[in-house]
C-alpha positions in Angstrom: 96.1 94.3 107.6 92.5 93.3 107.8 93.3 89.7 107.4 95.8 89.8 110.3 93.2 91.5 112.5 90.7 88.7 111.5 93.2 86.0 112.5 94.2 87.7 115.8 90.7 88.5 117.1 89.4 85.1 116.2 92.2 83.6 118.3 93.7 81.7 115.4 97.2 83.1 116.3 97.1 82.2 120.1 99.2 79.0 119.8 101.8 80.8 117.7 101.8 83.9 119.9 102.5 81.6 123.0 105.3 79.7 121.3 108.7 79.7 123.0 112.3 78.9 121.9 114.5 76.1 123.4 115.4 78.4 126.4 111.7 78.9 127.2 111.7 82.5 126.0 108.6 83.8 124.2 109.5 84.1 120.5 106.7 86.5 119.5 105.9 90.0 120.7 102.8 91.3 119.0 101.1 94.4 120.5 97.6 95.3 119.5 96.8 99.0 120.0 93.5 100.7 120.2 92.9 102.7 117.0 94.6 106.1 117.3 96.9 105.2 120.2 99.7 103.3 118.5 102.6 104.1 116.3 100.6 103.9 113.1 97.4 105.9 112.7 95.3 104.3 110.0 93.2 107.2 108.7 91.1 105.0 106.4 89.0 103.9 109.4 88.0 107.6 110.0 86.2 108.4 106.7 82.8 109.4 108.1 83.7 113.1 108.4 86.8 115.3 107.7 89.7 114.6 110.0 89.8 118.3 111.2 86.2 117.9 112.4 87.2 114.8 114.3 90.1 116.6 116.0 92.7 114.4 114.3 94.1 117.1 111.9 95.0 120.2 113.9 96.8 123.4 113.5 99.4 124.3 116.1 101.9 127.0 116.6 104.7 126.3 114.1 107.3 126.8 116.9 106.1 123.7 118.8 108.0 120.5 118.5 107.0 118.1 115.7 104.8 120.7 113.9 105.3 121.2 110.2 106.1 124.6 108.7 102.4 125.1 107.8 101.4 124.4 111.4 99.2 121.3 110.5 99.8 118.0 112.2 98.0 114.7 112.6 97.5 113.6 116.2 96.5 110.4 117.9 93.1 110.1 119.6 94.3 111.9 122.7 94.3 115.1 120.6 97.9 116.1 121.4 100.3 113.3 120.6 101.7 113.5 117.1 101.0 110.4 115.0 104.5 109.0 114.1 103.2 107.2 111.0 100.1 108.3 109.1 98.7 105.5 107.0 96.3 106.2 104.1 96.4 110.0 104.5 94.9 110.4 101.0 91.5 109.4 102.3 91.0 112.9 103.7 90.6 115.7 101.1 92.3 118.4 103.2 95.2 116.3 104.4 95.8 115.0 100.9 96.1 118.6 99.7 98.4 119.6 102.5 100.7 116.6 101.8 100.7 117.3 98.1 101.6 121.0 98.8 104.4 119.9 101.3 105.8 117.4 98.8 105.8 119.9 96.0 107.6 122.5 98.2 110.2 119.9 99.4 110.9 118.8 95.8 111.2 122.4 94.7 113.7 123.1 97.5 115.7 119.9 96.8 115.9 120.8 93.1 117.1 124.3 93.9 119.8 122.8 96.2 120.9 120.4 93.5 121.2 123.1 90.8 123.3 125.3 93.1 125.9 122.6 93.6 
């Protein structure tokens, strides 16, 4: 993705982005989001301190919408919007451990369901 950012911010994609089809309709729709505001939250860029210290990994009431069973959730930079896609979660030690624990639990539950069939 770094290469694409490089091309975009240097303006090397401008002609392609402005291209249209035979009907004059724009053929490309690329949206660039400020880090922590889009659909994908790239956590690799936030390695200077733990995500919890930065307010990105939070614990909420488990009864709230979008919150995992353990209450932990990754949020966008506004501090409340759940991050739909978390990219490179393994860069944060605590989040990596939480994901491993969740994955293990999900696998255990799935295996239990399979054996009871």
